[in-house]
N, C-alpha and C positions, 0 to 999 in steps of 0.2 A: 452093769449098773453104771449109768452115766454120772460123771462128776459135773456138778453145776456151779460150784464155787470153791474158792480156796481162801483160808483165813490165817492170819499170822499167829493166832493163839486159840486155845480151846474155849475161852469165854465167849468170844464173838461167834464161833462156830456153834456153840451150844444154843445161843439165842436164835440163830437161824434154824437149827434143828427143831427147837421147840415150836417155832412159828409154823413150820411145815407139818409137824406131827399133829398139832392142834387142828389144822385144817384138812386132815385126812390124807396127807401124803407121807408115807413111811420113808424116812431118810436113814442114812447111815453115815457115821463120822469115821473117816479113814485117816490114820496117821500118815502124813506125807512129808515128815521132817527129813532134813538132810543135815550134814555136818555143819553147814553154814546157817541153817534155818531150822533148828530142831523142833520148834513148837508148831510148825505149819500143819494145818488140818484141812482135809478136803471134805466137802459136803457132797454126798452121793444120793441119788434118788434110786430106790430099788426098782420101781416099775418105769421103764422107758416112756410109756404113754403118758406119764405125769410130769415129764421134764418141762414142757412149756408152761404148765400151770405153776410149777415150783419156781421157775425163773421169774414169772410175772408176780408171784406172791412175794418173793424177795425184793423185787423192785417196788411193789405197791402192796403193803400189808392188808389193804382193804379189798384186794382182788378176790373175787368169788371163784373158788375152785370148782370146776365142772366135773372132773373125774372122781 
């Protein structure tokens, strides 16, 4: 499962998660915290063939998902 983004907190990660999920891309949030950055969260796409669409969607919320 490819990581496509990293966020400093769960609020921003959840916004991106919701955007992907609403557009048919099943995401997963993974705790990536360290002692110096305990709140860090990574956004992962479950299906590798949807990575390109997921990245484009995060860059442009109006992107039309093809897969």
